[in-house]
Each structure stands twice: as structure tokens, then as C-alpha cells.
C-alpha positions as CSV (number, residue, x, y, z in Angstrom):
1,A,127.9,80.0,93.0
2,F,125.9,78.4,95.7
3,Q,122.7,79.8,94.3
4,F,123.3,78.2,90.9
5,W,124.3,74.9,92.4
6,A,121.4,74.7,94.9
7,A,118.8,75.5,92.2
8,T,119.5,72.1,90.6
9,R,120.6,70.2,93.7
10,Y,117.5,70.6,95.8
11,T,114.1,69.3,94.8
12,V,111.2,71.7,94.6
13,F,109.9,72.6,98.0
14,D,106.2,72.3,99.0
15,D,105.5,76.0,98.8
16,E,107.3,76.3,95.5
17,A,105.2,73.4,94.1
18,F,102.0,74.9,95.4
19,S,102.8,78.3,93.8
20,C,103.8,76.7,90.6
21,L,100.2,75.9,90.0
22,R,99.7,79.6,89.7
23,Y,102.9,80.3,87.7
24,T,101.7,77.9,85.0
25,M,98.2,79.2,84.6
26,P,97.4,81.6,81.8
27,L,98.0,85.1,83.0
28,R,94.5,86.2,82.4
29,E,93.3,83.4,84.7
30,M,96.0,83.8,87.3
31,I,95.4,87.4,88.2
32,P,91.7,86.8,89.1
33,A,92.7,83.7,91.1
34,L,95.2,85.9,93.1
35,Y,92.5,88.5,93.6
36,H,90.2,85.9,95.1
37,G,92.9,84.6,97.5
38,A,94.6,81.7,95.7
39,E,97.9,82.9,97.2
40,P,98.4,85.0,100.4
41,D,100.8,87.5,98.8
42,P,100.5,90.5,96.4
43,P,100.7,89.8,92.7
44,L,104.0,91.4,91.4
45,Y,106.3,88.4,91.8
46,Y,103.6,86.0,90.6
47,I,103.2,88.0,87.4
48,L,106.9,88.1,86.8
49,Q,107.3,84.4,87.5
50,N,104.3,83.5,85.3
51,L,105.8,85.3,82.3
52,W,109.2,83.6,83.1
53,V,107.8,80.1,83.4
54,H,105.8,80.4,80.2
55,R,109.1,81.3,78.4
56,F,111.6,78.9,80.1
57,G,109.5,76.1,81.6
58,V,109.2,74.5,85.1
59,E,112.4,72.6,85.5
60,P,114.0,73.5,88.9
61,W,116.7,75.6,87.3
62,A,114.2,77.5,85.1
63,L,111.7,77.8,87.9
64,R,114.2,79.3,90.3
65,S,116.4,81.3,87.9
66,V,114.3,84.5,88.0
67,S,114.6,84.5,91.9
68,I,118.3,84.0,91.6
69,I,118.7,86.9,89.2
70,M,116.7,89.1,91.5
71,F,118.7,88.1,94.6
72,L,122.0,88.7,92.9
73,T,120.9,92.0,91.5
74,G,119.7,92.8,95.0
75,L,123.2,92.2,96.4
76,V,124.7,94.8,94.0
77,V,122.0,97.3,94.9
78,M,122.4,96.7,98.6
79,R,126.1,97.5,98.3
80,A,125.2,100.7,96.5
81,A,122.6,101.5,99.2
82,A,125.3,101.0,102.0
83,R,127.6,103.3,100.0
84,A,124.9,105.9,99.7
85,W,124.2,105.8,103.5
86,F,127.7,105.3,104.8
87,N,131.0,104.7,102.9
88,P,132.8,102.2,100.6
89,R,134.2,100.1,103.4
90,I,130.8,99.6,105.0
91,A,129.4,98.9,101.5
92,R,131.8,96.1,101.0
93,T,131.1,94.6,104.4
94,T,127.3,94.8,103.7
95,F,127.8,93.0,100.4
96,L,129.7,90.2,102.1
97,L,127.2,89.8,105.0
98,C,124.2,89.7,102.7
99,A,125.9,87.3,100.3
100,L,127.0,84.9,103.0
101,H,124.0,85.1,105.3
102,P,122.5,81.5,105.7
103,A,118.9,82.7,105.3
104,H,119.9,84.5,102.1
105,L,121.8,81.5,100.8
106,F,118.8,79.3,101.4
107,F,115.9,81.5,100.4
108,G,117.7,83.4,97.6
109,F,117.1,80.7,95.1
110,A,113.6,79.6,96.0
111,A,110.9,80.1,93.4
112,R,109.0,82.4,95.8
113,W,108.9,86.1,96.4
114,Y,111.9,86.2,98.8
115,G,114.5,87.2,96.2
116,A,112.2,89.8,94.7
117,M,111.5,91.3,98.1
118,F,115.3,91.4,98.8
119,L,115.8,93.3,95.6
120,M,112.9,95.7,96.2
121,V,114.0,96.5,99.7
122,S,117.6,97.1,98.5
123,L,116.2,99.5,95.9
124,L,114.2,101.3,98.5
125,M,117.2,101.6,100.8
126,W,119.4,102.9,98.0
127,I,116.9,105.5,96.8
128,T,116.2,106.6,100.4
129,G,120.0,107.1,100.9
130,K,120.2,109.1,97.7
131,M,117.2,111.3,98.7
132,R,118.1,112.1,102.3
133,A,120.4,114.9,101.5
134,V,118.5,116.3,98.4
135,G,117.3,119.8,99.0
136,A,115.8,120.6,95.5
137,P,112.2,121.6,95.1
138,V,109.9,118.7,94.4
139,V,108.2,120.1,91.3
140,T,110.9,122.2,89.7
141,G,114.2,120.9,91.1
142,S,116.7,118.8,89.2
143,H,116.2,115.9,91.6
144,T,112.5,115.6,91.1
145,Y,113.0,112.1,89.5
146,L,114.3,110.8,92.8
147,W,111.1,111.5,94.6
148,I,109.0,110.0,91.8
149,L,111.3,106.9,91.7
150,W,111.0,106.5,95.5
151,S,107.2,106.4,95.2
152,L,107.4,103.8,92.4
153,I,109.8,101.6,94.3
154,A,107.7,101.9,97.5
155,A,104.7,100.8,95.5
156,A,106.7,97.8,94.1
157,V,107.7,96.8,97.6
158,C,104.0,96.8,98.6
159,Y,103.1,94.7,95.5
160,T,105.7,92.1,96.5
161,N,104.8,91.5,100.1
162,Y,102.4,92.9,102.6
163,F,105.1,93.5,105.1
164,G,106.4,96.1,102.7
165,V,104.2,98.7,104.3
166,I,106.2,98.4,107.5
167,V,109.5,98.5,105.6
168,I,108.4,101.6,103.7
169,G,107.3,103.3,106.9
170,L,110.7,102.7,108.5
171,A,112.6,103.8,105.3
172,W,110.5,107.0,105.2
173,L,111.1,107.7,108.9
174,A,114.9,107.2,108.4
175,G,114.9,109.5,105.4
176,V,113.1,112.2,107.3
177,I,115.4,111.9,110.3
178,H,118.6,111.9,108.4
179,S,117.6,114.6,105.9
180,H,117.0,116.8,109.0
181,K,120.6,116.3,110.0
182,S,122.3,116.6,106.6
183,S,120.2,118.9,104.3
184,S,120.4,122.7,104.1
185,T,116.8,122.9,102.8
186,P,114.4,124.7,105.1
187,P,112.7,122.0,107.4
188,R,109.2,122.9,106.3
189,R,110.0,122.3,102.6
190,R,112.0,119.2,103.4
191,Y,109.1,117.6,105.3
192,I,106.7,118.5,102.5
193,H,109.1,116.7,100.1
194,W,109.0,113.5,102.1
195,L,105.3,113.8,102.7
196,L,104.7,113.9,99.0
197,A,107.0,111.0,98.4
198,G,105.1,109.0,101.1
199,L,101.7,109.9,99.7
200,G,102.9,108.9,96.2
């Protein structure tokens, strides 16, 4: 509820106003501008926001609503991630902590990449939790889609913020370590699976 209230209560911040110049450009002009350093971040969020703004306008609520949707979706995914890694009780606690964290409350509605990054990292944590115990072969196994999906989500994290490379590395390392503890797949095959996912 705070996100929806804050979106119309607070005026547009300086960095939101600065980025809004890119959001309102024609997409065919914005992408080259991003390539030449008009913004310090990767392009994924800017493309989504550009499409959104051209459909719904630049009023504070319209400008921030795509970030709010991503942040709220990220909360649901983060709960699923905690459940995949631990148990339902920790999943509920994780959901509450993320929902009530002051930084999340403040940045979750901003018309910047913060909500998008929260969603992408939540997806990465969820898919890593799903993958860590999978022992099926990469090419012919029934869980092949998980490895492909992990690679696609990891790419989306990188295209949202440059710190995503560090997050992906930590998620990959956690997956390798925990799959070693929980999987019955031979270690050599298991490490090849994670190496292929990381290279993807």
C-alpha cells in the first residue's frame, strides 16, 4: 500500500527526472543514446520504461508504476526463492523482511532500475534454488529448461545493472556448493552442468 501512496505523494526525484529524458525519447533514438553513454546503466530497464511511458504518460504514478509492479512481483518471487532454498517458514519471514525493509519501501517505487533489479535477482535466486538439487543431464534430461532459464535470467540481471555480474557469480558459486551437498549426480557431470549454465 505504501508503494502506491508514495508514487503520487512524493515529487519526481532528480535522477528520475534526468532519466525521464531518455524514457520519453523515441526508442530508435534512445538505444543509440544509451550506447554512447547517456546513462550509466545497461539498457533493459530503460527499454521497458520507454515502452511503458509512451503508453501511459509521465505523470508520477504512470512513471513509477512499472517499477512498483516489478518490485511487488519480486516480493512474490523472493518468497518462492526462500522456499526453494529453505522452508515455508523462512519463506514467509523473507517476504516480510523484504516488504518492510526501509530501502525497499523507498526505492521500490522509484522510476529507476531498482525495482527491476530486485525482481531479476529474486528470479535468479529462485532458479538457482530450483537447480541446485537437479541431477538430470543438461542436453537430454527432463530439467534441461532450468539450465536454459538460469542463463536467460542471468543475462537479464546483467542487462539491468552492471553489479549483476557479481550477483551472478555469487549465485553460481552457491549453486555449485549446495548441489555438491544435495545432489546424487556424479560430481564431474554436476560441475559440467553448472559450467554450461554459467557460460550460457
